[in-house]
N, C-alpha and C positions, 0 to 999 in steps of 0.2 A: 759566389760559391763559398764564401767564408762561413756562411751559416751551416754548412755541412761539416765543419771542423769540430773536433771534440778534444777534450782534455781529460786527464785522469791521473790519479796518484799512483805512481809505480809501486809494485809490491816489494821490489828488492831494496829500494832506498828512500821511498816516500816522496820523491820529487815529482813535480808535475811534468807530464809528457803530453805533447800535442800531435794530433794526426787524425786518422779515420778510426771509427769504432768498429770492433769486430767481437762477436761472441762465438766461442767454440766450446768443445767438450771440457776444456780446462778453465773456462770462465771468461771474464771480460778482458779485452786487449785493445791497445792502441797500435795502429799500424803506421810506421814512419818509414821514410826513405833516407838513406845515408849515401853520400858520394864516396866511392871506393876507387882507389888507384888501381888500374888494371895493368897498365904497362908504363913503368917508369921512364923507359927510353923515349916514348912518344907523349908522355904525360897524359895519357888517355884515362878517363874515368868512366865508371858505370854506376848505376843506382842499385843499391842493395836494399831489399825490403827487410825491415826489422819489426818483429812482433814483440811488443812489450806488455807483460801482464800487469793489470791495474787492480787496485782494491775495489771489490764490488761495492757499488753505491757512490764511488767517487767520480763516475763519468758525468761530464757536463757538456752540453752542446753550446756552440757559438750562436749568438743571436744574429750575426751578420752585420751588426751595427758597431760603430766606433765612438769612443768618447772624444772630448775636445782635444786630446793629445794624439788622436789617431790609434789608440789602443783598442783592440777588439774586445767586445763585451760578451762575456760568457754567462750562462746560467750559474747562479751562485755568487756572482760579483756584487759588491756593494758600491754604489755610486754616491759621490758627494757633490754638493753644489756650493757655490761661494756663500750663499745665505745660510749655510749650516744644515740644510735639509739633507737627509740620507734616504736612499732607496736600495732595495736589493732585487735582483732578477731571479724569478723562479719560473719553472715550466708551468703553463696554465692548464687547468683541468677542463677548460672549455674547448669548443671546436677551434682548432688552429686556424689562424688567419694567415694567408699567404705571406704578406709583408713582414709579419712579426713572428712567424714560426711557432706560434702558440705560447710565447713567453709573456709574462706579466711583470709589471714594475710595481713593487709593493713598498709603501712608505714605512720607514722606521719612525714611529710616533714620538715626538718630543713634547714633554709637558708644556702646556701653555702655547703651543704652536698653532692650535686651531686646525691642524690637518686631520682629515678623516681617513678611515680605512680604504675608502674608494678614491682613486685619483685618476679618473679616466682622461682628464685633459692632457696627461703626460704621454698618452699612448700614440705618439706620432714621432717620426724620425728626428725632427728638429729638436726635441727635448734633450737628446743626447749630446748635442753640439756644445752645451754649456756644462755638462756633467764630466766628472773625472772618476775613473776606477780607482778606489782607495783601498781595496782589499777584496776578500771573498769570505763567505760564511764559514768555510772550513778552517782557514788560517787565521782569520780575524773575527771570531764570533762576538767579541766585545763591541764591534761596530753596530750590532743589532740591539744593544742595550738601550733602554729608554733613559733619557736624561731629565 
């Protein structure tokens, strides 16, 4: 169910917020739930739904996959490998495939690396077990620069 999680940049303070995605007449929102103390005598809690406005265009979906450290991988994340290769995740324009939710892994080309724009051999779940989320394209655009 992780692949149905979303994140987005809050309108009020710019921080990332995680939850379900909702669009209403006011724009894009992330829905989260917060535990609220209902009765201090019994220490009973209830869940309160919080609707957080996010910046249009900052919404990103979770791929449902995790990196080598168990960190969920989202659209827009940059992945690094021990050998120096870097890739970023973007939503695919092709027909979505059930296991991959329509996401594509795109290489950041390094000069002299011999990597091509197409890297289909990485499109299986095992390739993420040796990768590490090292940033995302919004907070760390320098990770997409060619070296």
